[in-house]
C-alpha positions as a Markdown table, in Angstrom:
| # | Residue | x | y | z |
|---|---|---|---|---|
| 1 | Met | -33.1 | 12.4 | 14.2 |
| 2 | Thr | -35.4 | 9.2 | 13.9 |
| 3 | Ile | -33.0 | 6.2 | 13.8 |
| 4 | Glu | -33.7 | 5.3 | 10.4 |
| 5 | Thr | -31.3 | 8.3 | 9.2 |
| 6 | Leu | -29.0 | 7.2 | 11.8 |
| 7 | Glu | -28.7 | 3.8 | 11.0 |
| 8 | Arg | -28.0 | 5.4 | 6.9 |
| 9 | Ile | -25.1 | 7.1 | 8.4 |
| 10 | Glu | -23.5 | 4.0 | 9.6 |
| 11 | Glu | -24.1 | 2.4 | 6.3 |
| 12 | Leu | -21.8 | 5.0 | 4.7 |
| 13 | Leu | -19.7 | 5.3 | 6.9 |
| 14 | Ile | -19.3 | 1.4 | 6.6 |
| 15 | Tyr | -19.6 | 2.4 | 3.1 |
| 16 | Phe | -16.1 | 4.3 | 3.5 |
| 17 | Leu | -14.0 | 2.2 | 5.6 |
| 18 | Gly | -15.4 | -0.5 | 3.5 |
| 19 | Val | -14.1 | 1.3 | -0.3 |
| 20 | Gln | -11.1 | 1.6 | 1.5 |
| 21 | Val | -10.2 | -1.7 | 3.2 |
| 22 | Ile | -11.0 | -3.4 | -0.5 |
| 23 | Phe | -9.8 | -1.1 | -2.6 |
| 24 | Ser | -6.2 | -1.7 | -0.5 |
| 25 | Ile | -6.6 | -5.2 | -0.8 |
| 26 | Leu | -7.3 | -4.6 | -4.5 |
| 27 | Val | -4.0 | -3.0 | -4.9 |
| 28 | Phe | -2.3 | -5.3 | -3.1 |
| 29 | Leu | -3.7 | -8.0 | -5.9 |
| 30 | Leu | -3.8 | -6.2 | -8.1 |
| 31 | Asn | -0.6 | -3.7 | -8.3 |
| 32 | Arg | 0.0 | -1.7 | -11.7 |
| 33 | Ile | -3.5 | -2.9 | -12.6 |
| 34 | Met | -5.6 | -1.1 | -9.9 |
| 35 | Leu | -2.3 | 2.0 | -10.0 |
| 36 | Asp | -3.1 | 3.0 | -13.4 |
| 37 | Val | -6.8 | 2.7 | -12.6 |
| 38 | Tyr | -5.6 | 5.2 | -9.9 |
| 39 | Glu | -3.9 | 7.3 | -11.4 |
| 40 | Ala | -5.6 | 7.9 | -15.2 |
| 41 | Gly | -8.7 | 9.1 | -12.3 |
| 42 | Val | -5.8 | 11.8 | -10.3 |
| 43 | Tyr | -4.4 | 14.7 | -11.6 |
| 44 | Glu | -1.0 | 15.6 | -10.9 |
| 45 | Asn | -0.9 | 18.9 | -10.6 |
| 46 | Pro | -4.6 | 20.3 | -10.9 |
| 47 | Lys | -4.6 | 23.8 | -11.3 |
| 48 | Thr | -8.4 | 24.1 | -11.5 |
| 49 | Val | -10.4 | 24.2 | -9.4 |
| 50 | Phe | -12.4 | 21.6 | -10.5 |
| 51 | Gln | -9.2 | 19.8 | -10.3 |
| 52 | Lys | -8.7 | 19.9 | -7.0 |
| 53 | Thr | -12.5 | 18.7 | -6.0 |
| 54 | Phe | -11.9 | 15.8 | -8.6 |
| 55 | Thr | -8.4 | 14.1 | -7.4 |
| 56 | Tyr | -9.6 | 15.1 | -3.1 |
| 57 | Val | -12.6 | 13.0 | -4.0 |
| 58 | Ile | -10.3 | 10.5 | -5.1 |
| 59 | Asn | -8.1 | 10.5 | -2.9 |
| 60 | Ala | -10.9 | 10.8 | -0.4 |
| 61 | Phe | -12.7 | 7.2 | -1.3 |
| 62 | Phe | -9.4 | 5.0 | -1.8 |
| 63 | Gly | -6.8 | 7.4 | -1.2 |
| 64 | Ile | -5.3 | 4.3 | 1.3 |
| 65 | Gly | -3.4 | 1.9 | -1.1 |
| 66 | Pro | -2.0 | 3.5 | -3.0 |
| 67 | Tyr | -0.2 | 5.9 | -0.6 |
| 68 | Leu | 0.2 | 2.8 | 0.9 |
| 69 | Asn | 2.0 | 1.1 | -2.2 |
| 70 | Lys | 4.3 | 4.4 | -2.7 |
| 71 | Lys | 5.7 | 4.3 | 0.6 |
| 72 | Phe | 6.5 | 1.1 | 0.1 |
| 73 | Leu | 8.3 | 1.3 | -3.0 |
| 74 | Lys | 11.5 | 1.3 | -1.9 |
| 75 | Tyr | 11.7 | -2.0 | -1.3 |
| 76 | Ser | 12.1 | -5.6 | -2.7 |
| 77 | Phe | 9.1 | -7.4 | -4.1 |
| 78 | Leu | 8.5 | -9.2 | -1.6 |
| 79 | Lys | 8.9 | -7.3 | 1.4 |
| 80 | Arg | 6.8 | -5.1 | 0.4 |
| 81 | Lys | 3.4 | -7.2 | 0.0 |
| 82 | Phe | 5.6 | -8.2 | 3.9 |
| 83 | Phe | 3.8 | -4.6 | 4.8 |
| 84 | Met | 1.0 | -4.0 | 2.4 |
| 85 | Leu | -0.8 | -7.6 | 3.9 |
| 86 | Ile | 0.5 | -5.8 | 7.4 |
| 87 | Ser | -0.8 | -2.2 | 6.8 |
| 88 | Ile | -4.5 | -5.1 | 5.2 |
| 89 | Val | -4.4 | -6.5 | 8.3 |
| 90 | Val | -4.3 | -3.5 | 10.6 |
| 91 | Gln | -6.7 | -0.8 | 8.3 |
| 92 | Ile | -8.9 | -3.3 | 8.7 |
| 93 | Ile | -8.5 | -4.3 | 12.3 |
| 94 | Ala | -8.2 | 0.1 | 12.4 |
| 95 | Ser | -11.6 | 0.7 | 10.4 |
| 96 | Ile | -13.7 | -1.9 | 12.8 |
| 97 | Ile | -12.4 | 0.6 | 15.9 |
| 98 | Ile | -14.3 | 3.8 | 13.2 |
| 99 | Tyr | -17.3 | 2.7 | 13.5 |
| 100 | Tyr | -17.9 | 1.6 | 16.7 |
| 101 | Val | -17.0 | 4.3 | 18.4 |
| 102 | Leu | -18.1 | 6.8 | 15.9 |
| 103 | Lys | -21.5 | 4.4 | 16.2 |
| 104 | Lys | -21.7 | 4.6 | 20.4 |
| 105 | Leu | -20.7 | 8.1 | 19.3 |
| 106 | Leu | -23.4 | 9.1 | 17.0 |
| 107 | Arg | -26.3 | 7.3 | 19.6 |
| 108 | Ala | -25.5 | 9.3 | 22.4 |
| 109 | Ile | -25.3 | 12.5 | 20.2 |
| 110 | Phe | -28.3 | 11.6 | 18.3 |
| 111 | Leu | -30.2 | 9.3 | 20.5 |
């Protein structure tokens, strides 16, 4: 495996982790607007293989923000926003750690 291929894999990893964080931030800032867009693309009870696959892909790319928001719905508005802000900070730190661990692991395996 060449170094260019490893760089492309690392870029895809950055993209994936970045999309998760950015969508969580958008859910924090634009709550119902972003959740309505998210829910329009997700099947509630998927029945066909296409619906199940599509729902899985959408949840894989954008799922952490709506998931956390759904978990925090039992709290008041200010508590929910505070918990969401804390979870975004934790998510950013976890994404950075995951990126560097996987980057070192990929380079150790393939180079």
